[in-house]
KOLDRENBA-698675 format. One line per field, with one value per residue (C-alpha): x, y, z; residue number from 0. Coordinates in pm, 1 decimal. Layout:
BEGIN
X: (X,...)
Y: (Y,...)
Z: (Z,...)
seq: (NUM,...)
***
This chain:
BEGIN
X: (-16353.6,-16522.0,-16836.5,-17070.7,-17316.4,-17581.7,-17704.9,-18083.0,-18075.9,-18097.8,-17878.3,-17531.2,-17490.4,-17817.5,-17939.6,-17855.4,-17523.5,-17461.3,-17553.9,-17313.4,-17005.6,-16948.6,-17039.6,-16777.9,-16521.6,-16533.1,-16550.3,-16237.4,-16076.4,-16132.6,-15948.0,-16271.4,-16287.0,-16615.8,-16752.9,-17074.8,-17305.2,-17565.6,-17864.2,-17993.3,-17724.5,-17768.7,-18000.1,-18243.9,-18554.3,-18845.6,-18880.9,-19122.0,-19126.1,-19077.3,-18850.5,-18585.8,-18333.5,-18444.1,-18345.3,-17962.8,-17882.7,-17513.1,-17586.2,-17816.6,-17987.2,-18184.2,-18273.9,-18301.0,-17989.8,-17945.2,-17704.8,-17809.2,-17580.4,-17302.4,-17478.8,-17563.5,-17187.1,-17090.4,-17363.8,-17240.1,-16886.3,-16910.3,-16887.8,-17122.9,-17407.8,-17547.2,-17867.1,-17884.9,-18238.8,-18433.8,-18770.2,-19057.1,-19421.0,-19292.0,-19054.9,-18745.9,-18706.2,-18789.0,-18439.8,-18391.9,-18707.8,-18619.8,-18287.8,-18443.0,-18701.8,-18474.5,-18214.6,-18490.3,-18544.5,-18203.0,-18046.2,-18290.6,-18358.3,-18671.7,-18910.5,-18876.4,-19025.4,-18752.6,-18637.9,-18288.7,-18037.6,-18003.9,-17671.6,-17615.0,-17709.5,-17545.5,-17459.9,-17487.0,-17703.9,-17737.5,-17977.4,-17927.5,-18238.6,-18359.5,-18692.6,-18916.0,-19142.0,-19008.5,-18813.3,-19025.3,-19322.4,-19142.3,-18890.7,-19074.4,-19240.0,-18896.5,-18719.3,-19001.2,-18993.9,-18643.9,-18634.0,-18879.8,-18663.2,-18377.1,-18513.5,-18681.1,-18339.7,-18135.0,-17944.1,-17812.9,-17982.2,-17756.3,-17977.0,-18094.6,-17949.1,-18234.4,-18250.2,-18501.3,-18487.6,-18715.5,-18744.2,-18610.7,-18533.9,-18338.0,-17993.5,-17988.8,-17657.2,-17527.8,-17289.3,-17552.5,-17639.7,-17281.1,-17200.1,-17500.5,-17372.2,-17019.9,-17164.4,-17393.1,-17075.8,-16856.4,-17144.9,-17108.4,-16744.0,-16761.1,-17049.8,-16849.1,-16491.8,-16619.3,-16958.9,-17143.8,-17535.8,-17742.3,-17859.0,-18189.2,-18218.4,-18028.6,-18353.1,-18302.0,-18443.1,-18746.7,-18591.2,-18315.8,-18522.4)
Y: (-4140.3,-4419.0,-4577.6,-4774.8,-5028.0,-5129.5,-5433.8,-5556.1,-5862.8,-6182.7,-6359.3,-6303.7,-6344.6,-6237.5,-5965.8,-5665.9,-5805.4,-5846.8,-5483.3,-5359.0,-5563.3,-5269.3,-4994.0,-5086.1,-5154.2,-4820.2,-4678.4,-4846.5,-4769.0,-4411.5,-4456.1,-4498.4,-4762.4,-4957.6,-5155.9,-5368.1,-5466.0,-5750.8,-5654.3,-6012.8,-6120.9,-5856.5,-5858.9,-5575.9,-5484.2,-5238.1,-4881.3,-4852.8,-4462.1,-4459.4,-4143.2,-4227.6,-4127.6,-3796.6,-3690.7,-3665.2,-3497.3,-3607.0,-3996.8,-4272.4,-4312.1,-4612.9,-4822.4,-5158.1,-5359.5,-5503.3,-5452.8,-5104.3,-4912.8,-5043.2,-4938.6,-4600.7,-4528.8,-4668.7,-4443.6,-4137.2,-4175.4,-4278.5,-4015.6,-4191.0,-4422.9,-4686.3,-4831.2,-5156.8,-5360.6,-5569.7,-5427.7,-5644.7,-5519.7,-5187.8,-5102.5,-5209.6,-5520.9,-5566.2,-5520.3,-5200.4,-5077.7,-5115.7,-4959.9,-4655.3,-4638.4,-4668.4,-4390.0,-4144.0,-4107.6,-4168.1,-3919.5,-3654.6,-3488.1,-3352.9,-3539.1,-3440.7,-3123.3,-2887.1,-2939.9,-3041.2,-3117.4,-3383.8,-3537.7,-3689.4,-3317.3,-3314.2,-3691.3,-3817.3,-4107.9,-4350.9,-4630.2,-4952.0,-5143.4,-5463.5,-5558.2,-5779.1,-5497.4,-5216.2,-4998.6,-4708.3,-4893.8,-5126.9,-4903.0,-4575.8,-4572.7,-4671.4,-4378.9,-4147.2,-4227.2,-4203.2,-3855.9,-3739.2,-3910.4,-3740.2,-3397.1,-3463.7,-3557.7,-3296.4,-3562.7,-3528.4,-3743.5,-3873.2,-4088.2,-4442.7,-4737.2,-4958.3,-5286.5,-5534.9,-5930.8,-6074.8,-6389.1,-6687.7,-6883.6,-6601.9,-6458.3,-6150.8,-5970.2,-5859.2,-5597.8,-5350.1,-5365.7,-5370.0,-5082.4,-4882.1,-4976.1,-4828.5,-4537.4,-4474.0,-4519.7,-4281.1,-4012.7,-4074.8,-4018.2,-3674.7,-3560.1,-3688.1,-3545.5,-3241.4,-3151.0,-3207.5,-3143.7,-3461.7,-3605.3,-3796.1,-4174.1,-4410.6,-4595.6,-4795.8,-4708.8,-4910.8,-5003.8,-5196.8,-5394.1)
Z: (-6293.4,-6117.5,-6286.8,-6043.7,-6248.1,-6044.0,-6229.0,-6199.1,-6389.7,-6210.8,-6496.7,-6495.1,-6874.6,-6986.4,-7238.4,-7022.5,-6912.1,-7308.3,-7365.1,-7081.8,-7242.0,-7493.2,-7281.7,-7021.3,-7290.7,-7421.6,-7053.4,-6954.7,-7278.4,-7182.8,-6845.3,-6639.1,-6340.3,-6366.5,-6083.8,-6107.0,-5807.9,-5881.9,-5710.2,-5705.8,-5481.9,-5229.4,-4942.1,-4999.5,-4817.6,-4946.7,-4823.7,-4541.8,-4548.9,-4196.7,-4236.1,-3997.9,-4252.6,-4235.3,-3885.3,-3998.4,-4300.5,-4328.3,-4335.1,-4505.6,-4204.4,-4276.3,-3980.5,-4162.4,-4157.2,-4488.7,-4754.4,-4858.1,-4680.5,-4894.0,-5194.8,-5048.4,-4996.6,-5345.5,-5533.0,-5312.0,-5410.9,-5787.3,-6072.7,-6287.7,-6176.2,-6468.1,-6403.5,-6591.5,-6592.2,-6806.8,-6830.5,-6642.8,-6660.1,-6819.1,-6536.2,-6352.5,-6186.2,-5811.3,-5638.0,-5883.3,-5760.0,-5364.6,-5412.6,-5620.8,-5322.8,-5042.4,-5232.6,-5286.6,-4939.8,-4800.7,-5039.4,-5054.9,-4710.6,-4828.5,-4626.1,-4274.0,-4073.9,-4268.6,-4629.6,-4652.3,-4929.6,-5191.3,-5088.9,-5462.9,-5623.9,-5971.8,-5977.5,-6369.9,-6444.5,-6727.7,-6841.4,-6995.5,-7061.4,-7262.9,-7340.4,-7557.2,-7702.7,-7920.1,-7676.2,-7764.5,-7616.2,-7386.4,-7197.7,-7231.2,-6903.5,-6727.1,-6896.1,-6826.2,-6444.8,-6425.7,-6591.4,-6326.0,-6051.6,-6177.6,-6184.5,-5838.1,-5684.2,-5868.0,-6071.4,-6396.9,-6655.6,-6939.4,-7154.5,-7191.8,-7415.5,-7468.8,-7711.7,-7771.4,-7768.2,-8038.4,-7881.7,-7663.5,-7983.7,-8120.5,-8086.3,-7869.4,-7940.1,-8274.3,-8428.8,-8465.9,-8087.4,-7986.2,-8227.5,-8068.1,-7723.7,-7778.3,-7938.9,-7641.6,-7403.9,-7625.1,-7575.7,-7211.9,-7190.3,-7379.6,-7136.7,-6869.4,-6987.9,-7151.1,-6975.8,-7309.5,-7241.0,-7190.5,-7513.7,-7595.9,-7526.9,-7774.8,-7873.1,-8175.3,-8523.0,-8564.1,-8892.1,-8728.7,-8478.4)
seq: (0,1,2,3,4,5,6,7,8,9,10,11,12,13,14,15,16,17,18,19,20,21,22,23,24,25,26,27,28,29,30,31,32,33,34,35,36,37,38,39,40,41,42,43,44,45,46,47,48,49,50,51,52,53,54,55,56,57,58,59,60,61,62,63,64,65,66,67,68,69,70,71,72,73,74,75,76,77,78,79,80,81,82,83,84,85,86,87,88,89,90,91,92,93,94,95,96,97,98,99,100,101,102,103,104,105,106,107,108,109,110,111,112,113,114,115,116,117,118,119,120,121,122,123,124,125,126,127,128,129,130,131,132,133,134,135,136,137,138,139,140,141,142,143,144,145,146,147,148,149,150,151,152,153,154,155,156,157,158,159,160,161,162,163,164,165,166,167,168,169,170,171,172,173,174,175,176,177,178,179,180,181,182,183,184,185,186,187,188,189,190,191,192,193,194,195,196,197,198,199,200,201,202,203,204,205,206,207,208)
***
């Protein structure tokens, strides 16, 4: 299966990227192909809610000429979408938000004179997040927003891996985080291969952070 990772971090080797490494290792070991798109390297404009995309239900249809068409095509064709982002002010980073706003219109043909289809209905989505607060207080709003987003878009939400960084002068990645990331990825594989129902978020036990 093809796994698309939309990376919303501005840092190529930051905490979010480190959290993704064990996830990708497990996915690839199970035979899944992983592709990462770094959103900070793309030209991505904000949605203007012009609704031009609602005129043709078979295409993305956005009149803005940037890199969003490429992302739309990749999202539409992948078998699993992973949204990876650090948490800035209790939500995702700006390029990730721009992508989500553009996709909710371009994929969901709900906003014209007649309600149309969700072009990506049934697509599995998972989240990988890092934050400075305890995840249950730092990444909870992001997850709740995405739960609603997935329900609205008829996507299959598979859960979230969220990890905390205790400070700039501390080491982020350790064996416990790597183990949780690998366990999270193994769960994604089971859900993809066997149709296992979606599980709750993989937020670490407060005793471990």
